[in-house]
C-alpha positions in Angstrom: -37.9 0.5 16.3 -34.6 2.1 18.1 -31.0 1.5 18.4 -29.0 2.3 21.1 -25.6 2.2 21.0 -22.7 1.0 24.1 -19.2 0.2 24.6 -18.8 -3.2 25.6 -15.0 -4.7 26.4 -13.8 -4.4 22.9 -17.5 -4.7 21.7 -19.8 -2.0 20.3 -22.9 -3.3 21.0 -26.7 -2.4 19.7 -29.5 -2.4 21.5 -32.4 -2.6 19.1 -36.5 -2.4 19.9 -39.1 -3.0 18.1 -39.6 -4.8 15.0 -36.8 -5.3 12.4 -38.4 -5.8 9.0 -38.4 -4.5 5.5 -39.0 -0.8 6.8 -36.9 -1.1 9.7 -33.7 -2.9 7.5 -32.4 0.8 6.0 -32.5 2.1 9.6 -29.9 -0.9 11.1 -27.9 -0.6 7.7 -26.7 3.0 8.5 -26.0 2.8 11.8 -23.9 -0.2 11.0 -22.2 1.5 8.5 -22.2 4.9 10.5 -20.3 2.3 12.9 -18.2 0.4 11.3 -16.6 3.7 9.6 -15.9 4.8 12.8 -13.5 1.7 12.7 -15.3 0.2 14.8 -15.5 -4.1 13.6 -16.7 -6.2 16.5 -20.3 -5.3 17.0 -23.0 -7.7 19.1 -26.5 -7.2 18.0 -28.4 -7.0 21.5 -32.4 -8.1 20.3 -33.6 -9.3 23.9 -35.9 -6.9 22.4 -36.8 -7.8 19.2 -40.0 -8.6 18.8 -40.5 -9.6 14.7 -37.3 -10.8 12.7 -38.3 -10.4 8.4 -36.1 -12.6 6.2 -34.8 -8.9 5.3 -33.3 -8.6 8.9 -31.8 -11.5 8.4 -30.4 -10.4 5.0 -29.1 -7.3 6.8 -27.7 -9.2 9.8 -26.3 -12.3 7.2 -24.6 -9.1 5.2 -22.4 -7.3 7.4 -21.8 -10.9 9.7 -19.6 -12.2 6.8 -18.8 -8.5 5.0 -17.0 -7.8 9.4 -15.6 -11.7 9.3 -13.4 -11.0 6.1 -11.8 -8.9 7.6 -11.4 -10.5 11.0 -14.2 -8.6 12.4 -17.6 -10.2 13.7 -21.3 -9.7 14.3 -22.9 -11.4 16.5 -26.1 -11.6 18.1 -26.7 -11.2 21.8 -29.7 -12.2 23.8 -32.1 -13.4 21.1 -35.5 -13.0 22.0 -38.0 -16.0 21.1 -39.2 -14.7 18.1 -35.5 -13.6 16.9 -33.9 -17.9 17.5 -37.3 -19.1 16.3 -36.7 -17.2 12.6 -32.4 -17.6 12.4 -33.2 -21.6 14.1 -35.4 -21.9 10.4 -33.7 -20.2 8.3 -30.2 -22.6 9.2 -28.1 -19.5 10.4 -28.7 -19.5 14.2 -24.8 -20.9 14.0 -23.2 -18.1 12.2 -25.3 -15.7 13.9 -25.4 -16.1 17.4 -23.3 -15.5 19.6 -21.4 -18.3 21.7 -21.2 -18.6 25.7 -17.5 -17.2 27.1 -17.2 -15.6 23.9 -16.2 -11.9 25.7 -13.6 -10.2 24.0 -12.1 -10.0 20.3 -8.9 -11.3 19.8 -5.6 -10.0 20.2 -3.5 -7.7 17.3 0.0 -8.3 16.3 1.0 -4.8 18.6 3.1 -2.3 16.0 6.8 -1.7 16.8 6.2 2.1 17.6 3.4 4.8 17.9 3.6 8.6 16.2 2.2 11.3 16.7 2.5 13.8 14.0 -0.3 16.6 14.3 -3.0 15.8 13.0 -1.7 12.5 12.0 -1.5 9.3 13.8 1.1 6.7 13.0 1.5 2.9 13.3 4.7 1.8 11.8 4.7 -1.7 12.0 8.4 -3.4 10.1 8.5 -5.9 7.9 11.7 -6.5 6.9 14.0 -3.7 8.0 16.7 -4.7 5.3 14.5 -4.6 1.8 14.7 -2.0 -0.8 13.3 -1.4 -4.0 14.4 -0.8 -7.4 12.8 1.9 -9.2 13.0 1.4 -13.0 12.0 4.0 -15.9 9.8 2.6 -18.9 9.5 5.2 -21.7 9.1 8.6 -21.4 6.3 11.0 -21.4 8.2 14.1 -23.5 6.2 12.5 -26.4 2.8 13.7 -24.5 3.6 17.0 -25.0 2.9 16.9 -28.9 0.2 13.7 -28.5 2.6 12.0 -30.8 3.3 8.5 -29.2 4.0 5.9 -31.3 4.4 2.1 -31.9 8.3 2.2 -31.6 7.0 4.0 -27.8 5.3 1.1 -26.8 6.4 -2.2 -24.7 5.2 -4.2 -22.2 5.9 -4.9 -18.8 9.1 -7.9 -18.5 8.5 -11.3 -17.5 9.2 -10.7 -13.7 5.7 -8.5 -12.8 6.9 -5.7 -10.3 5.4 -4.7 -7.2 3.9 -1.8 -8.2 3.7 0.3 -11.5 2.1 3.5 -12.6 1.9 5.5 -15.7 0.1 5.1 -19.8 -1.1 2.1 -20.7 -4.0 0.3 -21.9 -5.4 -3.5 -21.9 -4.4 -6.4 -25.5 -1.8 -7.5 -27.1 -0.1 -4.8 -29.4 0.1 -1.1 -30.6 -2.3 -1.4 -33.0 -5.2 -2.9 -30.2 -4.4 -0.7 -27.9 -4.1 2.7 -30.3 -7.5 4.1 -29.3 -7.6 3.5 -25.6 -4.6 4.4 -23.5 -5.0 6.0 -20.2 -4.3 6.3 -16.8 -2.9 3.4 -15.0 -2.1 1.4 -11.8 -0.6 -1.8 -10.9 0.3 -3.6 -7.3 1.0 -6.9 -6.9 -0.1 -8.3 -10.0 -3.6 -6.3 -10.2 -3.9 -4.1 -12.9 -6.4 -1.2 -12.9 -6.4 1.6 -15.9 -9.4 4.5 -17.7 -9.4 3.8 -20.8 -8.7 7.3 -22.8 -11.5 6.4 -25.6 -14.3 8.5 -24.3 -16.0 5.1 -22.6 -15.6 6.5 -19.1 -15.3 2.8 -17.9 -12.1 1.9 -15.8 -11.1 -1.7 -16.4 -9.4 -4.0 -15.3 -6.8 -7.3 -14.7 -5.9 -9.4 -12.3 -3.1 -12.0 -13.1 -1.8 -15.1 -10.4 1.2 -17.0 -11.1 4.6 -15.5 -12.1 4.6 -13.5 -15.5 2.3 -10.5 -14.1 0.7 -11.0 -17.2 2.9 -8.8 -19.0 2.1 -10.0 -22.3 -1.6 -8.3 -22.5 -0.9 -4.9 -20.5 0.9 -2.5 -23.3 2.2 0.9 -21.6 3.8 4.0 -23.5 5.6 5.4 -20.3 5.4 4.0 -16.8 7.6 4.0 -13.3 7.7 0.2 -11.9 9.1 -1.3 -9.1 10.4 -4.4 -8.0 10.9 -5.5 -4.6 9.9 -5.8 -1.1 8.3 -3.7 0.9 10.2 -2.4 4.4 7.3 -1.4 6.4 3.4 -1.1 7.2 2.3 1.9 8.3 -1.7 2.1 10.1 -2.7 5.9 9.6 -5.4 7.7 11.6 -6.9 11.1 11.5 -6.2 12.9 14.6 -9.3 15.0 14.6 -12.6 13.7 14.4 -14.4 14.2 10.8 -11.2 16.0 9.3 -9.1 14.5 6.6 -4.9 13.3 6.0 -3.9 15.7 3.3 -2.1 13.0 0.8 1.0 16.0 0.7 1.1 15.6 4.5 0.6 12.0 4.7 3.8 11.3 2.3 5.9 13.6 4.0 5.3 11.6 8.0 5.5 8.2 6.0 9.0 8.7 4.8 10.3 11.1 8.3 9.1 7.4 10.1 10.6 5.2 7.8 14.0 7.4 7.4 14.7 7.6 3.4 14.6 10.3 1.5 13.4 8.5 -2.1 10.4 4.9 -1.8 8.2 3.2 -3.6 4.5 3.7 -2.0 1.4 1.2 -2.4 -1.4 3.4 -0.2 -5.6 1.7 0.9 -7.1 4.2 2.5 -10.8 5.2 2.9 -10.5 9.0 1.5 -12.4 12.5 2.0 -12.2 13.3 -1.6 -9.6 12.6 -4.0 -8.0 14.9 -7.0 -6.2 14.9 -9.8 -6.7 14.3 -13.6 -7.4 11.7 -16.6 -7.2 11.3 -20.4 -10.0 11.6 -22.4 -8.5 11.2 -25.5 -5.5 8.4 -26.4 -2.5 10.3 -27.1 -1.5 8.6 -29.9 -2.3 10.9 -32.3 -1.1 14.4 -33.0 -3.7 17.2 -32.3 -5.0 18.9 -35.2 -4.2 22.4 -33.3 -0.3 21.2 -32.3 0.6 20.4 -29.0 -2.0 17.7 -25.8 -2.2 20.6 -23.8 -3.1 23.6 -26.2 -5.9 25.3 -25.3 -8.9 25.2 -25.7 -9.0 21.5 -27.4 -6.7 20.1 -24.3 -10.2 20.5 -22.3 -11.6 17.6 -24.5 -8.0 15.5 -24.2 -7.3 15.8 -20.7 -10.1 16.0 -17.4 -8.6 17.6 -14.4 -11.0 17.2 -10.8 -12.5 20.8 -10.5 -13.0 19.6 -6.5 -13.2 16.5 -4.5 -14.4 13.6 -6.4 -14.8 9.5 -4.7 -15.9 10.9 -1.3 -16.0 7.8 0.7 -14.7 5.6 -1.5 -12.1 3.0 -0.9 -8.3 4.3 -2.4 -6.0 2.2 -4.0 -3.5 4.6 -4.5 0.7 3.5 -5.5 3.4 5.6 -6.6 7.1 6.5 -6.1 8.1 9.7 -3.9 11.4 11.5 -3.4 12.7 14.6 -1.2 15.1 14.9 -4.5 17.9 12.2 -3.6 18.1 8.6 -4.8 16.5 8.6 -7.8 18.4 8.3 -11.6 16.9 11.1 -14.3 14.6 9.4 -15.9 13.4 7.8 -13.2 13.1 11.5 -12.1 12.0 13.2 -15.3 8.1 11.3 -14.1 7.7 13.3 -11.1 5.5 16.1 -10.4 5.3 18.3 -6.5 3.3 16.7 -4.2 4.4 19.1 -1.9 6.7 22.2 -0.6 10.0 19.6 -0.3 8.3 15.8 -2.0 8.0 15.1 -5.7 6.4 12.0 -6.6 4.2 10.2 -9.4 1.0 8.6 -7.6 -2.2 7.3 -9.4 -5.2 6.0 -7.5 -7.9 3.8 -7.7 -10.8 3.9 -6.3 -13.9 1.6 -5.1 -16.4 1.5 -3.3 -16.5 1.7 0.7 -15.7 -1.7 2.2 -14.4 -1.7 5.7 -10.4 -2.7 5.9 -9.2 -5.0 8.7 -7.3 -2.9 11.5 -3.9 -3.4 12.3 -1.2 -5.7 10.7 -2.6 -7.0 7.0 -1.1 -8.5 4.1 -0.4 -6.6 1.0 -1.6 -8.8 -1.9 -4.7 -10.5 0.1 -5.3 -6.8 0.6 -5.1 -5.5 -2.9 -6.8 -8.9 -4.5 -10.0 -8.4 -2.6 -10.4 -5.2 -3.6 -11.1 -6.2 -7.3 -14.6 -7.3 -7.4 -17.1 -6.6 -9.9 -19.2 -3.5 -9.8 -16.6 -2.1 -7.5 -13.8 -0.3 -9.4 -15.4 3.4 -9.8 -12.6 5.0 -11.8 -8.3 5.9 -12.2 -6.6 9.7 -11.8 -3.5 10.1 -11.7 -3.1 12.3 -8.4 -2.5 15.9 -7.7 -2.0 18.7 -6.1 -3.2 22.2 -6.9 -1.3 24.4 -4.2 -2.7 28.2 -5.7 -4.4 29.1 -2.6 -7.9 30.1 -2.8 -8.0 29.3 -6.2 -6.7 25.9 -6.1 -9.1 22.6 -5.8 -6.8 22.0 -3.0 -5.3 17.6 -3.0 -6.6 14.5 -2.1 -7.2 13.7 1.1 -7.4 10.5 3.5 -9.0 9.1 6.8 -7.9 6.2 7.4 -5.7 3.1 5.9 -2.4 1.5 5.5 0.7 2.1 4.0 3.2 0.0 2.4 6.6 2.0 2.4 10.2 0.5 0.6 13.0 2.4 0.4 14.9 3.2 -3.0 17.6 0.4 -3.5 20.1 1.7 -0.4 18.6 4.9 -0.2 18.5 6.2 3.2 18.5 9.2 5.0 21.6 10.1 6.8 
């Protein structure tokens, strides 16, 4: 089978020639994945020259049609040959897959308030609520981590109100005793919480909560940062150079500049070209025999650092607090670490198997909830910036995605 690509209006058209059977399904799947990764979400498959269509081929077309429909995109068959029309009618999928007459353009999307070109990253800024603010609050303290000696008196839970975001060290369970051996990196956004258990299983877990209590009774925390309130802006971003990624520090700095704030809570959902960070391999609730959690060489059994980018090509959910040195209280500020030359932050990431992300204006809760499905969560990391030059591993990079930003309290740049 041969596949020819062309652009017609707002559609990417794939012209197929030959058989679309089990042997050629992988070829079509690879092409469709490549087209979607490039940001094309309205696809037409021209089947005028397809002389055979098997059930395996129908399955590929159906899968991508439904996947794109979920993000307001589309995949439809145009100019079906007689053989293709017959098969789709027999399977009852002709109404789903064959384009109706007159469908010549993709639906219009809401335009951003402004576009910004900032070197290697292009931004589209959507105003959600210019008066919206987030309140940042520190729960607990990271200080006992040095000794690896968190006890029951340092264990707490979310308050009844669900935070807009939270990042820290926690576990799922109803008590300290139940969670004692499993505390690890945790990220929570809009009622969806993921964490990496520090019990050696290396299998990330998640908890989805609908309703107003945030499921706080089932989430135990040793320490974390939370943000409550509403986000003021949605920022869509893309790398301006094809094949290149946008460094996390560069993206964060560009977002701070775009909303003119020095301290913000941020949620990012983006395709990543690699994440760099650390994760607890051992719950920090028993004082190590060698004297401290970060004491060498035992730290290697208690903490994992990524020596090179991981979760390449995945879809990442990143959340946390970043600051250029103003607007945060002391207890919140003590949980921040360098993100860029002039920016401190505390950011965690959950990585998911790749799926296309809807373009333009999207809603946070719906987008986040759509990530958490069985077998999709790959892992959770505390993101780090290893800026030791040639000896360092560098930092996380992203290709394209969306950022929800909210200034902390009334903190706005002068």
